[in-house]
C-alpha positions as CSV (number, residue, x, y, z in Angstrom):
1,M,5.4,-12.3,9.0
2,K,2.3,-11.5,6.8
3,I,0.2,-8.6,7.6
4,K,-3.4,-7.8,6.1
5,P,-4.7,-4.3,6.6
6,L,-8.4,-3.9,7.3
7,A,-11.0,-1.8,5.5
8,D,-9.6,1.0,3.5
9,R,-5.8,0.8,5.1
10,V,-2.8,0.4,2.9
11,V,0.7,-1.1,4.2
12,V,3.5,1.1,2.3
13,E,7.5,0.8,2.3
14,R,9.0,3.9,1.9
15,I,11.4,4.3,-1.1
16,E,14.5,6.3,-0.3
17,E,15.4,8.7,-2.7
18,E,19.1,8.8,-3.9
19,E,21.3,11.2,-1.9
20,T,22.7,13.9,-3.8
21,K,25.6,16.0,-2.3
22,K,25.9,19.6,-3.7
23,G,28.9,21.5,-2.3
24,G,30.3,18.7,-0.5
25,I,27.9,19.2,2.4
26,I,26.7,15.9,3.9
27,L,23.6,15.9,6.0
28,P,23.1,13.8,9.0
29,D,20.3,11.3,8.9
30,T,18.5,13.1,11.4
31,A,18.3,16.3,9.4
32,K,17.2,14.5,6.2
33,E,13.6,14.6,5.4
34,K,11.8,11.1,5.2
35,P,10.8,10.4,1.7
36,I,7.1,10.8,0.6
37,K,7.1,8.0,-2.0
38,G,6.7,4.5,-1.2
39,K,5.6,1.0,-2.7
40,V,2.3,-0.7,-1.5
41,I,3.0,-4.0,0.0
42,A,-0.5,-4.8,1.2
43,V,-4.2,-3.5,0.7
44,G,-7.2,-4.0,2.6
45,P,-10.5,-5.1,0.9
46,G,-11.9,-1.5,0.9
47,R,-14.4,0.4,3.3
48,L,-18.0,0.0,3.6
49,D,-20.5,2.8,2.3
50,D,-23.6,3.6,4.2
51,K,-25.6,0.9,2.8
52,G,-23.1,-1.7,3.6
53,N,-21.5,-2.2,0.1
54,R,-18.0,-2.5,-0.2
55,I,-16.1,0.1,-2.1
56,P,-13.0,-1.4,-4.0
57,M,-9.6,0.1,-3.5
58,E,-7.9,2.1,-6.2
59,V,-4.4,1.1,-5.3
60,K,-3.1,-2.2,-5.5
61,K,0.0,-4.2,-4.3
62,G,3.2,-3.2,-6.1
63,D,2.0,0.4,-7.0
64,V,4.4,3.3,-6.2
65,V,2.5,6.0,-4.6
66,L,2.9,9.5,-3.3
67,F,1.7,10.7,0.1
68,G,1.7,13.4,2.6
69,K,4.7,14.2,4.8
70,Y,2.8,13.1,8.3
71,A,0.5,10.4,6.5
72,G,0.1,7.1,8.1
73,Q,1.3,5.0,11.1
74,E,4.9,4.0,11.4
75,I,5.2,0.2,12.4
76,K,8.3,-2.2,12.4
77,I,8.1,-5.7,11.0
78,D,11.0,-8.2,10.9
79,N,13.3,-5.1,11.6
80,K,11.8,-3.2,8.6
81,E,9.8,-0.1,8.9
82,Y,6.4,0.4,7.1
83,L,3.7,2.8,7.1
84,I,-0.1,1.9,7.8
85,M,-2.3,4.7,6.3
86,R,-6.0,4.9,4.9
87,E,-6.3,5.2,1.3
88,D,-7.4,8.6,1.4
89,E,-4.0,9.7,2.6
90,I,-2.4,8.5,-0.6
91,L,-2.0,11.7,-3.0
92,A,-1.3,10.0,-6.1
93,I,-0.1,6.7,-8.0
94,I,3.1,7.2,-9.9
95,V,2.7,5.6,-13.4
96,E,5.6,4.9,-15.6
97,K,5.6,6.5,-19.0
98,E,4.1,4.3,-21.9
99,E,6.0,4.2,-25.1
């Protein structure tokens, strides 16, 4: 199934951080915090300004982004969980260092 977000909405798939165990304590899944990093799966065309002009999106498909802990709306497609959020809920794009 394909999904196409509307206006300035973005579909993000969470990226799970690698689990590190310190002191042999293993936390149950219910006690773990949800990751705030994800990969952009789909992007809407952008919102319209007051004059009806389309404002292009700053994020694009494939970007790795940081977002707020409670950002977006969780959805499930083909047994995979995604978030749909507005572009302004995205805090930053993670850029790999250039060498």
